[in-house]
DRENDO-1510 file (C-alpha; in Angstrom, 1 decimal, always signed):
<recs>
REC; n; res; u; v; w
REC; 1; MET; +0.0; +0.0; +0.0 .
REC; 2; ALA; +2.8; +2.4; +0.9 .
REC; 3; ALA; +4.4; +1.7; -2.5 .
REC; 4; VAL; +1.3; +2.9; -4.3 .
REC; 5; SER; +0.7; +6.0; -2.2 .
REC; 6; ASP; +4.4; +6.9; -2.6 .
REC; 7; ARG; +3.7; +7.5; -6.3 .
REC; 8; LEU; +1.3; +10.2; -5.5 .
REC; 9; PRO; +1.9; +13.9; -4.8 .
REC; 10; ALA; +1.1; +15.3; -1.3 .
REC; 11; PHE; -2.7; +15.9; -1.0 .
REC; 12; PRO; -2.7; +19.7; -1.7 .
REC; 13; TRP; -5.7; +20.7; +0.4 .
REC; 14; ASP; -3.8; +19.7; +3.6 .
REC; 15; LYS; -1.5; +22.7; +3.0 .
REC; 16; LEU; -4.5; +25.1; +3.2 .
REC; 17; GLU; -5.4; +24.1; +6.8 .
REC; 18; PRO; -3.5; +26.9; +8.6 .
REC; 19; TYR; -5.1; +29.6; +6.4 .
REC; 20; LYS; -8.5; +28.0; +7.0 .
REC; 21; LYS; -7.9; +28.4; +10.7 .
REC; 22; THR; -7.0; +32.1; +10.2 .
REC; 23; ALA; -10.1; +32.7; +8.1 .
REC; 24; ALA; -12.3; +30.9; +10.6 .
REC; 25; ALA; -11.1; +33.2; +13.4 .
REC; 26; HIS; -12.8; +36.2; +11.7 .
REC; 27; ALA; -15.5; +37.8; +13.9 .
REC; 28; ASP; -18.2; +37.1; +11.3 .
REC; 29; GLY; -16.9; +33.6; +10.5 .
REC; 30; ILE; -15.2; +32.2; +7.5 .
REC; 31; VAL; -16.3; +32.7; +3.8 .
REC; 32; ASP; -15.0; +29.5; +2.2 .
REC; 33; LEU; -14.5; +30.1; -1.5 .
REC; 34; SER; -11.8; +27.4; -1.9 .
REC; 35; VAL; -13.5; +24.1; -2.8 .
REC; 36; GLY; -16.2; +24.5; -5.4 .
REC; 37; THR; -18.7; +22.4; -3.6 .
REC; 38; PRO; -22.5; +23.1; -4.2 .
REC; 39; VAL; -24.3; +24.6; -1.2 .
REC; 40; ASP; -27.8; +25.1; -2.6 .
REC; 41; PRO; -30.6; +22.6; -2.2 .
REC; 42; VAL; -31.0; +19.5; -4.3 .
REC; 43; PRO; -34.0; +20.3; -6.5 .
REC; 44; GLU; -37.3; +18.8; -5.2 .
REC; 45; LEU; -38.0; +16.7; -8.3 .
REC; 46; ILE; -34.6; +15.0; -8.0 .
REC; 47; ARG; -35.1; +14.3; -4.3 .
REC; 48; ARG; -38.5; +12.9; -5.0 .
REC; 49; ALA; -37.1; +10.5; -7.7 .
REC; 50; LEU; -34.4; +9.3; -5.2 .
REC; 51; ILE; -37.0; +8.7; -2.5 .
REC; 52; GLU; -39.4; +6.9; -4.8 .
REC; 53; ALA; -36.5; +4.5; -5.8 .
REC; 54; ALA; -35.3; +4.0; -2.2 .
REC; 55; ASP; -36.8; +0.5; -2.0 .
REC; 56; SER; -34.1; -1.0; -4.2 .
REC; 57; PRO; -33.0; -4.3; -2.6 .
REC; 58; GLY; -31.3; -5.8; -5.6 .
REC; 59; TYR; -28.0; -5.1; -7.2 .
REC; 60; PRO; -28.0; -2.3; -9.9 .
REC; 61; THR; -26.2; -2.9; -13.1 .
REC; 62; VAL; -23.0; -1.1; -14.2 .
REC; 63; TRP; -24.5; +0.0; -17.5 .
REC; 64; GLY; -27.6; +1.3; -15.7 .
REC; 65; THR; -31.3; +0.9; -16.4 .
REC; 66; VAL; -32.8; +1.3; -19.8 .
REC; 67; ALA; -34.4; +4.5; -18.5 .
REC; 68; LEU; -31.1; +5.9; -17.4 .
REC; 69; ARG; -29.4; +5.1; -20.8 .
REC; 70; ASP; -32.4; +6.7; -22.6 .
REC; 71; ALA; -32.0; +9.8; -20.4 .
REC; 72; ILE; -28.3; +10.1; -21.1 .
REC; 73; THR; -28.5; +9.5; -24.8 .
REC; 74; GLY; -31.4; +11.9; -25.1 .
REC; 75; TRP; -29.4; +14.6; -23.3 .
REC; 76; VAL; -26.3; +13.9; -25.2 .
REC; 77; ARG; -28.1; +14.3; -28.5 .
REC; 78; GLY; -30.1; +17.4; -27.5 .
REC; 79; ARG; -27.6; +19.3; -25.3 .
REC; 80; LEU; -24.3; +18.3; -26.8 .
REC; 81; GLY; -25.3; +18.1; -30.5 .
REC; 82; ALA; -24.3; +14.4; -30.8 .
REC; 83; SER; -27.1; +13.5; -33.1 .
REC; 84; THR; -26.3; +9.8; -33.6 .
REC; 85; ALA; -25.6; +8.8; -29.9 .
REC; 86; GLU; -27.0; +5.4; -28.9 .
REC; 87; HIS; -27.0; +3.3; -25.7 .
REC; 88; ARG; -23.7; +1.8; -26.7 .
REC; 89; ASN; -22.2; +5.3; -26.7 .
REC; 90; VAL; -22.9; +6.0; -23.0 .
REC; 91; LEU; -21.8; +4.7; -19.6 .
REC; 92; PRO; -22.8; +5.9; -16.1 .
REC; 93; VAL; -19.9; +6.3; -13.6 .
REC; 94; VAL; -19.7; +6.8; -9.9 .
REC; 95; GLY; -18.8; +10.4; -10.0 .
REC; 96; SER; -16.4; +11.9; -12.5 .
REC; 97; LYS; -13.4; +12.1; -10.1 .
REC; 98; GLU; -13.4; +8.3; -9.8 .
REC; 99; LEU; -13.4; +8.0; -13.5 .
REC; 100; VAL; -10.5; +10.5; -14.0 .
REC; 101; ALA; -8.4; +8.9; -11.3 .
REC; 102; TRP; -8.8; +5.3; -12.5 .
REC; 103; LEU; -9.2; +5.6; -16.2 .
REC; 104; PRO; -5.5; +5.1; -17.2 .
REC; 105; THR; -5.4; +2.0; -15.1 .
REC; 106; GLN; -8.7; +0.7; -16.6 .
REC; 107; LEU; -7.3; +1.4; -20.1 .
REC; 108; GLY; -4.3; -0.8; -19.3 .
REC; 109; LEU; -1.7; +2.0; -19.3 .
REC; 110; GLY; +1.5; +1.7; -17.4 .
REC; 111; ALA; +5.3; +2.2; -17.6 .
REC; 112; GLY; +6.3; +3.6; -21.0 .
REC; 113; ASP; +3.0; +5.2; -21.7 .
REC; 114; LYS; +2.2; +8.9; -21.5 .
REC; 115; VAL; -0.9; +10.7; -20.2 .
REC; 116; ALA; -1.1; +14.3; -21.4 .
REC; 117; TYR; -3.2; +17.1; -19.8 .
REC; 118; PRO; -3.2; +20.9; -19.7 .
REC; 119; ARG; -0.4; +22.8; -17.9 .
REC; 120; LEU; -2.9; +24.3; -15.6 .
REC; 121; ALA; -5.3; +21.5; -14.6 .
REC; 122; TYR; -7.3; +19.6; -12.1 .
REC; 123; PRO; -4.8; +17.6; -10.1 .
REC; 124; THR; -6.5; +14.2; -10.6 .
REC; 125; TYR; -5.3; +13.9; -14.2 .
REC; 126; GLU; -1.8; +13.6; -12.9 .
REC; 127; VAL; -2.9; +11.3; -10.1 .
REC; 128; GLY; -4.5; +8.9; -12.6 .
REC; 129; ALA; -1.2; +8.7; -14.5 .
REC; 130; ARG; +0.8; +8.1; -11.4 .
REC; 131; LEU; -1.5; +5.4; -10.1 .
REC; 132; CYS; -0.8; +3.2; -13.1 .
REC; 133; GLY; +2.9; +4.1; -13.4 .
REC; 134; ALA; +2.5; +6.0; -16.7 .
REC; 135; GLU; +4.3; +9.3; -17.4 .
REC; 136; ALA; +2.4; +12.5; -16.9 .
REC; 137; VAL; +3.1; +15.2; -19.4 .
REC; 138; VAL; +1.7; +18.7; -19.6 .
REC; 139; TYR; +0.9; +20.9; -22.6 .
REC; 140; ASP; -0.1; +24.4; -23.7 .
REC; 141; ASP; -1.3; +23.2; -27.1 .
REC; 142; PRO; -1.7; +19.4; -27.3 .
REC; 143; THR; -0.9; +19.4; -31.1 .
REC; 144; GLU; +2.6; +20.6; -30.2 .
REC; 145; LEU; +3.3; +17.4; -28.1 .
REC; 146; ASP; +5.5; +14.7; -29.4 .
REC; 147; PRO; +2.8; +12.1; -30.1 .
REC; 148; ALA; +5.2; +9.2; -29.5 .
REC; 149; GLY; +4.0; +7.2; -26.4 .
REC; 150; VAL; +1.0; +9.4; -25.7 .
REC; 151; LYS; -1.8; +7.0; -25.2 .
REC; 152; LEU; -4.3; +9.3; -23.4 .
REC; 153; LEU; -5.0; +13.0; -24.0 .
REC; 154; TRP; -7.1; +15.0; -21.6 .
REC; 155; LEU; -8.9; +18.1; -22.7 .
REC; 156; ASN; -10.7; +20.3; -20.1 .
REC; 157; SER; -13.1; +22.9; -21.5 .
REC; 158; PRO; -14.4; +24.8; -19.7 .
REC; 159; SER; -11.2; +24.6; -17.6 .
REC; 160; ASN; -10.8; +24.0; -14.0 .
REC; 161; PRO; -9.2; +26.2; -12.6 .
REC; 162; THR; -9.1; +29.0; -15.2 .
REC; 163; GLY; -12.6; +28.9; -16.8 .
REC; 164; LYS; -11.0; +29.0; -20.2 .
REC; 165; VAL; -13.2; +27.7; -23.1 .
REC; 166; LEU; -11.8; +26.1; -26.2 .
REC; 167; ALA; -13.5; +27.4; -29.4 .
REC; 168; LYS; -15.2; +25.0; -31.7 .
REC; 169; GLU; -12.4; +25.5; -34.3 .
REC; 170; GLU; -9.8; +24.6; -31.7 .
REC; 171; LEU; -11.6; +21.4; -30.8 .
REC; 172; VAL; -11.9; +20.4; -34.5 .
REC; 173; ARG; -8.1; +20.8; -34.9 .
REC; 174; ILE; -7.3; +18.9; -31.8 .
REC; 175; VAL; -9.6; +16.0; -32.5 .
REC; 176; ALA; -8.2; +15.7; -36.0 .
REC; 177; TRP; -4.6; +15.7; -34.6 .
REC; 178; ALA; -5.4; +13.0; -32.0 .
REC; 179; ARG; -7.1; +10.8; -34.6 .
REC; 180; GLU; -4.2; +11.2; -37.0 .
REC; 181; HIS; -1.8; +9.9; -34.3 .
REC; 182; GLY; -4.1; +7.2; -32.9 .
REC; 183; ILE; -4.3; +9.0; -29.5 .
REC; 184; LEU; -7.4; +8.4; -27.4 .
REC; 185; LEU; -8.9; +11.7; -26.4 .
REC; 186; PHE; -11.0; +12.2; -23.3 .
REC; 187; SER; -12.7; +15.6; -22.8 .
REC; 188; ASP; -13.6; +16.7; -19.3 .
REC; 189; GLU; -16.7; +18.8; -19.9 .
REC; 190; CYS; -18.2; +18.9; -16.4 .
REC; 191; TYR; -18.7; +22.7; -16.5 .
REC; 192; LEU; -20.1; +22.8; -20.0 .
REC; 193; GLU; -23.5; +24.2; -18.8 .
REC; 194; LEU; -21.9; +27.0; -17.0 .
REC; 195; GLY; -20.7; +29.3; -19.7 .
REC; 196; TRP; -20.8; +33.0; -18.9 .
REC; 197; GLU; -18.9; +34.9; -21.6 .
REC; 198; ALA; -18.5; +32.0; -24.0 .
REC; 199; GLU; -20.6; +29.1; -25.2 .
REC; 200; PRO; -18.8; +25.9; -24.5 .
REC; 201; VAL; -19.0; +23.2; -27.2 .
REC; 202; SER; -18.6; +19.4; -26.7 .
REC; 203; VAL; -16.1; +17.3; -28.6 .
REC; 204; LEU; -19.1; +15.1; -29.4 .
REC; 205; HIS; -20.9; +17.9; -31.3 .
REC; 206; ASP; -21.5; +16.9; -34.9 .
REC; 207; ASP; -19.6; +19.9; -36.2 .
REC; 208; VAL; -16.5; +18.9; -34.1 .
REC; 209; CYS; -16.3; +15.2; -34.6 .
REC; 210; GLY; -18.0; +14.9; -38.0 .
REC; 211; GLY; -20.7; +12.6; -36.5 .
REC; 212; SER; -18.2; +9.9; -35.6 .
REC; 213; TYR; -17.2; +9.2; -32.0 .
REC; 214; GLU; -14.1; +7.2; -33.0 .
REC; 215; GLY; -11.3; +7.9; -30.5 .
REC; 216; ILE; -13.1; +10.5; -28.4 .
REC; 217; VAL; -15.1; +10.4; -25.2 .
REC; 218; ALA; -16.7; +13.2; -23.2 .
REC; 219; VAL; -17.0; +13.2; -19.4 .
REC; 220; HIS; -20.0; +14.8; -17.7 .
REC; 221; SER; -21.2; +15.3; -14.2 .
REC; 222; LEU; -24.4; +16.4; -12.5 .
REC; 223; SER; -22.6; +17.6; -9.4 .
REC; 224; LYS; -22.5; +21.3; -10.5 .
REC; 225; ARG; -25.5; +21.7; -12.9 .
REC; 226; SER; -27.9; +19.9; -10.5 .
REC; 227; ASN; -26.3; +20.3; -7.0 .
REC; 228; LEU; -25.6; +16.5; -6.9 .
REC; 229; ALA; -22.0; +16.3; -5.7 .
REC; 230; GLY; -23.2; +14.2; -2.8 .
REC; 231; TYR; -25.0; +11.7; -5.1 .
REC; 232; ARG; -21.9; +10.9; -7.2 .
REC; 233; ALA; -23.8; +11.0; -10.5 .
REC; 234; ALA; -21.8; +11.3; -13.7 .
REC; 235; PHE; -21.4; +9.6; -17.1 .
REC; 236; VAL; -19.2; +9.3; -20.1 .
REC; 237; ALA; -20.2; +9.3; -23.7 .
REC; 238; GLY; -18.5; +8.6; -27.0 .
REC; 239; ASP; -16.5; +5.8; -28.7 .
REC; 240; ALA; -18.6; +2.6; -28.3 .
REC; 241; ASP; -15.5; +0.3; -28.4 .
REC; 242; VAL; -13.8; +2.2; -25.6 .
REC; 243; LEU; -16.9; +2.4; -23.5 .
REC; 244; GLY; -17.6; -1.3; -24.1 .
REC; 245; GLU; -14.2; -2.2; -22.8 .
REC; 246; LEU; -14.6; +0.0; -19.8 .
REC; 247; LEU; -18.0; -1.5; -19.2 .
REC; 248; GLU; -16.5; -5.0; -19.0 .
REC; 249; ILE; -13.8; -3.9; -16.7 .
REC; 250; ARG; -16.1; -2.0; -14.4 .
REC; 251; LYS; -18.6; -5.0; -14.3 .
REC; 252; HIS; -15.8; -7.1; -12.8 .
REC; 253; GLY; -14.9; -4.2; -10.4 .
REC; 254; GLY; -18.4; -3.7; -9.2 .
REC; 255; MET; -18.4; +0.0; -10.2 .
REC; 256; MET; -22.2; +0.4; -10.0 .
REC; 257; THR; -24.1; +3.7; -9.6 .
REC; 258; PRO; -26.7; +3.0; -6.8 .
REC; 259; ALA; -30.2; +2.4; -8.1 .
REC; 260; PRO; -31.8; +5.4; -6.4 .
REC; 261; VAL; -29.1; +7.7; -7.8 .
REC; 262; GLN; -29.8; +6.3; -11.3 .
REC; 263; ALA; -33.4; +7.2; -10.9 .
REC; 264; ALA; -32.5; +10.7; -9.6 .
REC; 265; THR; -30.2; +11.1; -12.7 .
REC; 266; VAL; -33.1; +10.3; -15.0 .
REC; 267; ALA; -35.1; +13.1; -13.3 .
REC; 268; ALA; -32.3; +15.6; -13.4 .
REC; 269; LEU; -31.5; +15.1; -17.1 .
REC; 270; GLY; -35.1; +15.4; -18.0 .
REC; 271; ASP; -35.6; +18.9; -16.5 .
REC; 272; ASP; -34.0; +22.1; -17.6 .
REC; 273; ALA; -35.8; +24.5; -15.3 .
REC; 274; HIS; -33.7; +23.7; -12.2 .
REC; 275; VAL; -30.5; +24.1; -14.2 .
REC; 276; GLU; -31.5; +27.6; -15.4 .
REC; 277; GLU; -32.5; +28.5; -11.8 .
REC; 278; GLN; -29.1; +27.4; -10.5 .
REC; 279; ARG; -27.3; +29.3; -13.3 .
REC; 280; GLU; -29.1; +32.5; -12.2 .
REC; 281; ARG; -27.9; +32.0; -8.7 .
REC; 282; TYR; -24.3; +31.5; -9.8 .
REC; 283; ALA; -24.4; +34.4; -12.2 .
REC; 284; ALA; -25.4; +36.8; -9.5 .
REC; 285; ARG; -22.7; +35.6; -7.1 .
REC; 286; ARG; -20.1; +35.7; -9.9 .
REC; 287; ALA; -21.0; +39.3; -10.8 .
REC; 288; ALA; -20.9; +40.4; -7.2 .
REC; 289; LEU; -17.5; +38.8; -6.4 .
REC; 290; ARG; -15.9; +39.8; -9.7 .
REC; 291; THR; -16.8; +43.5; -9.1 .
REC; 292; ALA; -15.5; +43.3; -5.5 .
REC; 293; LEU; -12.3; +41.6; -6.4 .
REC; 294; GLU; -11.5; +44.0; -9.2 .
REC; 295; ALA; -12.2; +47.0; -6.9 .
REC; 296; HIS; -9.8; +45.4; -4.4 .
REC; 297; GLY; -7.0; +45.4; -6.9 .
REC; 298; PHE; -7.3; +41.9; -8.5 .
REC; 299; ARG; -7.1; +41.2; -12.2 .
REC; 300; VAL; -9.4; +38.5; -13.6 .
REC; 301; GLU; -8.1; +36.3; -16.4 .
REC; 302; HIS; -10.1; +33.9; -18.5 .
REC; 303; SER; -13.0; +32.9; -16.2 .
REC; 304; GLU; -15.5; +33.0; -19.1 .
REC; 305; ALA; -17.1; +29.8; -17.8 .
REC; 306; SER; -17.2; +27.3; -14.9 .
REC; 307; LEU; -17.7; +28.1; -11.2 .
REC; 308; TYR; -14.5; +30.0; -10.5 .
REC; 309; LEU; -12.8; +33.3; -11.0 .
REC; 310; TRP; -9.1; +33.0; -11.8 .
REC; 311; VAL; -7.5; +36.1; -10.3 .
REC; 312; THR; -4.1; +37.6; -9.5 .
REC; 313; ARG; -2.6; +40.6; -7.7 .
REC; 314; ASP; +0.7; +39.8; -9.4 .
REC; 315; GLU; +2.3; +38.3; -6.3 .
REC; 316; PRO; +3.0; +34.8; -5.1 .
REC; 317; CYS; -0.3; +32.9; -4.7 .
REC; 318; TRP; +0.3; +32.0; -1.0 .
REC; 319; ASP; +0.8; +35.7; -0.2 .
REC; 320; THR; -2.7; +36.3; -1.7 .
REC; 321; VAL; -4.1; +33.3; +0.2 .
REC; 322; ALA; -2.7; +34.8; +3.4 .
REC; 323; HIS; -4.0; +38.3; +2.6 .
REC; 324; LEU; -7.6; +37.0; +2.0 .
REC; 325; ALA; -7.5; +34.7; +5.0 .
REC; 326; GLY; -6.8; +37.7; +7.1 .
REC; 327; LEU; -10.1; +39.1; +5.8 .
REC; 328; GLY; -11.8; +35.8; +6.7 .
REC; 329; ILE; -11.9; +34.6; +3.1 .
REC; 330; LEU; -10.5; +31.3; +2.0 .
REC; 331; VAL; -9.4; +30.7; -1.6 .
REC; 332; ALA; -7.4; +28.0; -3.4 .
REC; 333; PRO; -3.8; +28.8; -4.3 .
REC; 334; GLY; -3.1; +28.6; -8.0 .
REC; 335; ASP; -0.1; +26.3; -7.7 .
REC; 336; PHE; -2.5; +23.5; -6.7 .
REC; 337; TYR; -3.2; +23.3; -10.4 .
REC; 338; GLY; +0.4; +23.5; -11.7 .
REC; 339; GLU; +3.5; +25.7; -11.5 .
REC; 340; ALA; +2.0; +28.1; -14.1 .
REC; 341; GLY; -0.6; +29.1; -11.5 .
REC; 342; ALA; +1.9; +30.2; -8.9 .
REC; 343; ARG; +0.8; +33.9; -9.0 .
REC; 344; PHE; -3.0; +33.2; -9.2 .
REC; 345; VAL; -5.7; +32.1; -6.9 .
REC; 346; ARG; -9.0; +30.3; -7.7 .
REC; 347; VAL; -12.1; +31.9; -6.2 .
REC; 348; ALA; -15.2; +29.7; -6.2 .
REC; 349; PHE; -18.6; +31.4; -6.2 .
REC; 350; THR; -20.4; +28.4; -4.7 .
REC; 351; ALA; -21.0; +29.9; -1.3 .
REC; 352; THR; -24.4; +31.0; -0.2 .
REC; 353; ASP; -25.8; +34.4; -1.1 .
REC; 354; GLU; -25.2; +35.5; +2.6 .
REC; 355; ARG; -21.6; +34.4; +2.6 .
REC; 356; VAL; -20.9; +36.0; -0.8 .
REC; 357; GLU; -22.4; +39.2; +0.5 .
REC; 358; ALA; -20.1; +39.0; +3.5 .
REC; 359; ALA; -17.1; +38.5; +1.2 .
REC; 360; VAL; -18.1; +41.5; -0.9 .
REC; 361; LYS; -18.3; +43.7; +2.2 .
REC; 362; ARG; -14.9; +42.5; +3.5 .
REC; 363; LEU; -13.3; +43.2; +0.1 .
REC; 364; GLY; -14.7; +46.6; +0.2 .
</recs>
């Protein structure tokens, strides 16, 4: 066990604990804008679906119910523009982080193989590579990588942490390059429904992939769009051969989404009203925090989508973390996401309206 854990980097959030204590000592309490965890209620129709499916004594299946696959394929066609998606092109997973962390292992990657991901990125891409003994490589533009040995290419649009969105033309170019070199492309699109100053596009859109899902898979989650982080509801969609292989492996591993969560996912994907309502909440919080941060001397870069503002005062990120902790505000240091983030911090706007208002006042 120690040999496996020794492959992994130190868990970054542990480093934030002293600053969390400082922020918590504020007279009006902490405003935690570090982890982007949903705080608003789970929509009633989703809770009702979960409760109605609570009497589920039997084992669920890894591929999910027919109703779940219908809901996912319908959403993928309608929302992502993947007009030919079928059941064989979708697979539910137990939260997207599990999928990201264990995908290289489940693909059979190991020593001598390379897993590529953005220079500024969600740390679990690197963790997944390290768990299977593959080499983790970063890029600014994936088409400038040496393709030799690259077996898995991660895209992330909208980006966590920066909120950057890849334009449709960029996606077309990258998909073509990956296919030319026989590289499997996984696109983490978990923030796709949270575009503010840009309209995110999926790699599965007909205009991007040409109506063929060969060599490409998109990752989606209901954690942010539907406040379901506690449900662990997510899915992948794309290349049927890749998903078929993953299905067989995951059946052996017992990686089953619980039956009540499957029912809740069907309800969530069938309703757009709650998604728009949540977007409006986030839009208001984003606008308030952005205005306050800029007035306080911060510069916002990218941030055209997702649940975060990527900001800097042109100083080391830990100095910024300390400064804001002194105001009772906790944020994530940019170097959690790679060395290129060393002078930025990530500010989540997932706190309650009351806590966001408190942060705005303190920044003023």
